[in-house]
C-alpha positions in Angstrom: -0.2 0.3 0.0 1.2 3.6 -0.3 2.9 5.3 2.5 0.5 8.7 2.3 0.0 9.9 5.6 -3.5 8.5 7.6 -6.2 10.2 6.0 -4.4 11.9 2.8 -5.6 10.1 -0.5 -3.6 13.0 -3.3 0.2 13.3 -3.1 1.8 15.2 -6.3 5.3 14.9 -8.4 6.8 16.1 -11.1 7.4 15.2 -14.0 11.6 15.3 -15.2 11.5 13.7 -18.7 9.1 11.7 -21.0 10.8 8.8 -23.1 10.0 7.6 -26.3 11.7 4.4 -28.3 10.4 3.6 -31.6 11.5 0.0 -31.6 11.3 -2.6 -29.3 14.0 -3.8 -26.9 16.1 -0.3 -27.6 16.6 2.5 -24.8 13.6 5.2 -24.5 14.9 8.6 -25.4 13.9 12.1 -24.1 11.6 14.1 -26.2 9.5 17.6 -25.1 6.2 15.8 -25.2 4.3 13.1 -25.6 1.1 12.3 -26.8 -1.2 9.5 -25.5 -4.6 7.9 -25.6 -7.2 5.4 -24.0 -6.7 1.9 -25.9 -3.8 2.9 -27.8 -1.1 4.4 -25.0 2.1 6.8 -26.5 1.7 7.5 -30.4 5.1 7.4 -31.3 6.2 4.7 -28.6 6.7 0.8 -29.6 5.3 -0.5 -27.2 1.7 1.5 -27.9 -1.0 -1.0 -28.3 -4.6 -1.9 -26.6 -3.2 -3.6 -23.7 -2.8 -3.1 -20.2 1.0 -1.5 -20.3 0.8 1.2 -22.3 2.6 3.5 -20.0 5.7 2.9 -18.4 6.9 5.2 -15.3 9.4 5.2 -13.1 10.1 7.2 -9.7 12.8 9.9 -10.5 14.2 9.7 -6.4 15.3 5.4 -7.5 16.8 6.6 -10.8 19.0 9.6 -8.9 20.2 6.6 -5.5 20.9 4.1 -8.3 23.2 6.8 -10.4 24.5 7.6 -6.8 26.0 4.0 -7.2 28.1 4.3 -10.3 25.4 3.2 -12.8 25.2 6.7 -15.0 22.4 6.1 -16.8 20.0 9.0 -18.5 16.4 8.9 -18.6 14.6 6.5 -20.7 17.8 3.7 -19.9 15.2 1.5 -17.8 12.6 1.9 -20.6 10.2 3.4 -18.9 8.4 6.7 -20.3 7.9 8.8 -17.8 10.9 9.7 -15.0 8.2 11.7 -12.1 10.1 12.9 -9.0 8.5 12.5 -5.8 6.3 9.6 -6.2 7.3 6.3 -4.3 5.2 4.1 -7.3 6.0 1.1 -5.9 4.7 2.0 -2.6 1.0 2.4 -4.7 -1.5 0.5 -5.0 -3.0 -0.7 -8.5 -5.7 1.3 -9.6 -4.1 4.2 -8.2 -4.9 7.4 -11.2 -2.4 9.6 -12.0 -3.4 13.5 -13.5 -0.6 14.6 -15.7 -0.5 17.4 -18.0 -3.6 17.5 -19.8 -4.1 13.3 -19.3 -4.9 10.7 -17.1 -3.6 7.3 -16.1 -4.8 4.3 -14.2 -2.0 2.2 -13.1 -2.4 -1.4 -13.6 0.8 -3.3 -12.0 4.2 -3.1 -10.8 6.8 -4.3 -11.3 7.3 -6.7 -14.5 9.7 -10.1 -15.2 13.2 -9.5 -16.4 13.5 -12.0 -20.1 16.3 -11.1 -20.7 19.5 -9.0 -18.7 20.1 -6.0 -20.0 23.3 -3.7 -20.2 22.6 -2.2 -17.0 21.8 -5.8 -15.3 25.0 -6.6 -17.0 27.2 -3.7 -15.4 26.2 -2.9 -12.5 24.4 -6.7 -11.3 20.7 -5.4 -11.4 18.3 -3.1 -12.5 15.4 -1.1 -11.5 13.2 -1.3 -13.5 11.8 -5.0 -12.5 10.8 -3.9 -9.2 10.7 -0.4 -9.0 9.2 0.6 -11.9 4.6 0.5 -12.7 2.5 0.4 -15.6 -0.7 2.2 -16.5 -2.8 2.6 -19.0 -4.5 5.6 -20.9 -7.7 6.8 -19.5 -8.2 10.6 -21.2 -6.6 12.1 -23.8 -3.6 14.7 -23.4 -0.4 15.5 -23.3 2.6 14.9 -21.0 5.8 17.6 -20.7 8.5 17.9 -18.1 7.7 20.2 -15.6 4.1 19.1 -15.5 2.6 18.3 -12.1 1.5 15.0 -11.4 -1.5 13.8 -9.1 -1.9 10.5 -7.8 -5.6 9.8 -6.3 -6.2 6.2 -4.7 -8.7 4.0 -5.7 -12.2 4.0 -4.6 -12.4 1.3 -1.6 -15.7 0.3 -2.8 -14.5 -0.3 -6.6 -15.1 -3.3 -7.8 -13.2 -6.5 -7.1 -10.9 -7.4 -10.3 -10.6 -11.2 -11.4 -8.5 -12.9 -13.5 -9.3 -16.1 -15.7 -6.7 -19.3 -16.3 -7.3 -22.3 -18.0 -4.7 -25.3 -17.4 -4.7 -27.5 -20.3 -2.2 -28.9 -22.9 -4.3 -29.8 -25.7 -6.0 -25.4 -25.2 -2.8 -24.1 -25.4 -1.9 -25.8 -28.2 -5.1 -25.2 -29.9 -6.4 -28.4 -30.8 -9.3 -27.5 -28.2 -11.7 -25.5 -28.1 -11.5 -23.7 -24.3 -14.9 -23.4 -23.1 -14.2 -23.1 -19.3 -12.6 -19.8 -19.4 -15.0 -17.9 -20.9 -17.4 -19.5 -18.7 -15.9 -18.5 -15.8 -15.4 -14.9 -17.2 -19.3 -14.4 -17.8 -20.0 -15.6 -14.4 -17.8 -13.1 -12.9 -18.5 -10.5 -14.8 -22.2 -11.0 -14.2 -21.2 -10.8 -10.6 -19.9 -7.8 -10.9 -16.4 -8.5 -10.9 -13.6 -6.7 -13.7 -11.8 -9.6 -15.4 -8.6 -7.8 -16.2 -6.7 -11.1 -17.8 -7.7 -14.7 -19.3 -5.1 -16.9 -20.6 -5.0 -20.7 -21.3 -1.4 -22.6 -19.9 -0.3 -26.0 -20.3 0.1 -27.9 -17.8 3.5 -26.8 -16.5 3.7 -25.7 -12.8 6.5 -23.9 -13.7 4.4 -21.6 -16.1 1.1 -21.0 -14.0 3.6 -20.0 -11.1 5.1 -17.5 -12.9 1.6 -16.2 -13.9 0.2 -16.1 -10.4 2.9 -15.0 -8.9 2.7 -12.2 -11.6 -1.2 -11.9 -11.3 -1.1 -11.5 -7.6 2.3 -9.9 -6.8 2.3 -7.2 -9.6 -1.4 -6.8 -11.0 -2.2 -7.2 -7.4 -6.0 -8.7 -8.8 -8.5 -9.8 -5.6 -9.4 -12.9 -7.6 -8.1 -15.8 -9.2 -9.3 -18.5 -10.6 -8.1 -21.3 -12.7 -10.0 -24.3 -14.3 -8.4 -27.7 -15.5 -4.7 -30.0 -14.0 -6.8 -31.1 -10.7 -7.3 -34.7 -11.3 -5.5 -38.0 -11.3 -3.4 -37.6 -14.3 0.3 -37.1 -14.0 0.0 -33.9 -16.0 -2.7 -32.5 -13.5 0.2 -30.6 -10.5 -2.6 -27.3 -10.5 -3.0 -27.7 -6.9 0.9 -28.5 -6.5 1.6 -25.4 -8.0 -0.9 -23.1 -6.3 0.4 -24.4 -2.6 4.3 -23.4 -4.5 3.4 -19.5 -4.3 0.8 -19.3 -1.1 1.2 -17.2 1.6 -1.4 -18.7 3.0 -4.1 -21.4 3.1 -7.7 -21.0 2.6 -9.3 -24.6 2.3 -13.0 -24.3 3.3 -12.9 -22.8 -0.3 -12.1 -25.9 -1.8 -13.6 -28.2 0.5 -17.5 -26.5 0.1 -17.1 -27.0 -4.4 -15.7 -30.5 -3.0 -18.9 -31.2 -0.8 -22.1 -29.2 -2.7 -20.3 -31.5 -5.9 -20.5 -34.9 -4.7 -24.4 -33.9 -4.0 -24.0 -34.1 -8.2 -21.5 -36.5 -8.5 -19.8 -39.1 -6.2 -16.6 -38.6 -8.4 -16.1 -35.3 -7.3 -14.0 -36.7 -4.2 -11.6 -37.4 -7.0 -11.1 -33.8 -7.3 -7.5 -32.1 -6.3 -8.2 -28.9 -5.9 -7.1 -26.0 -3.5 -8.0 -22.5 -2.2 -5.1 -20.3 -0.9 -4.0 -16.6 -0.3 -1.5 -15.1 -1.8 -0.3 -11.3 -0.2 -4.2 -9.9 -0.9 -5.4 -12.3 -3.7 -7.7 -15.5 -3.1 -6.5 -18.0 -5.4 -9.0 -20.6 -6.2 -8.8 -24.3 -8.9 -11.5 -25.6 -10.6 -12.4 -28.3 -12.3 -11.4 -28.4 -16.2 -15.2 -28.8 -17.6 -17.7 -26.7 -18.3 -20.1 -27.6 -16.7 -18.5 -28.6 -13.1 -16.9 -24.5 -13.6 -19.9 -23.0 -13.2 -21.5 -25.6 -10.7 -18.4 -24.8 -8.6 -18.6 -20.9 -9.3 -22.2 -20.7 -8.0 -21.8 -22.3 -5.1 -19.3 -20.4 -3.5 -19.6 -16.6 -5.2 -22.3 -15.5 -3.0 -20.0 -16.2 -0.4 -16.5 -14.6 -1.5 -17.5 -11.4 -1.5 -17.0 -10.3 2.7 -13.7 -13.1 2.6 -12.7 -10.5 -0.2 -13.1 -7.2 1.5 -11.7 -8.8 4.0 -8.3 -9.2 2.5 -9.1 -5.7 0.8 -8.9 -4.3 4.3 -12.6 -2.6 3.6 -14.5 -5.4 6.0 -14.3 -6.6 9.6 -14.0 -10.2 11.1 -17.0 -10.9 12.4 -18.2 -13.8 15.0 -21.8 -15.6 14.8 -24.1 -14.3 17.7 
């Protein structure tokens, strides 16, 4: 969460540089002005597109500390679009809004995985962008220039919950089977008022699932992740093991209730090994692989998840039954 004083919902910083690059994989260069658009990002930047990482932001203060250790890097060297003094972006919650210049941005992710170590990492042994940088999408079109003031507004505590849906299927990931489970879960979650920010299909590979669960919980800070598939007895079914490997705490009652209610429909439900856990402030729930079982399982738990997710978010208190 933010390090803002209690009762404060805004803070401000100053844009020190705005940077773009015409080709992916190259350092960004400072320019006099950038123009940003919703569903697109920054005009003329290689990373523009209709996705959640349209604009990257990095604290000038973190860059200055890094340079004092001998890095000597220029603005844009980390791949950042905006360098802002006076804001510790990593301390802010996802969903924070940035009013800057004549534009407005919404923070969507903290940090990113570094797939190939850059020249800075090879020279310094580390790079601050993967853990200090944040990403945002454009909410309001406008211009941003060096010297503009950036104002942070924290997200509304009563905003809709966010969710992500992961289908775990070898055949689905290879395009040999149409995924019906993931779309079924997405529709049910959206009908229940969730904002589904990501859906994906992964092979039955524990390492890939663990990577995505960590990213969604730590980087995107989604409230709920549901997985479909990989919960049976096959040797390739490793979803519960991957889920437990990333867990901070167990939340077994949800998975137990799904099995209990499912056994009223078929005794084979006892063979499902799905688990339910908490990582940070994210609840992760394993569902079976069939569309029918996904609809039944979510139907069993959706009404009761609201209170638990509010407790994780910090907007509801634990209460004992009288």
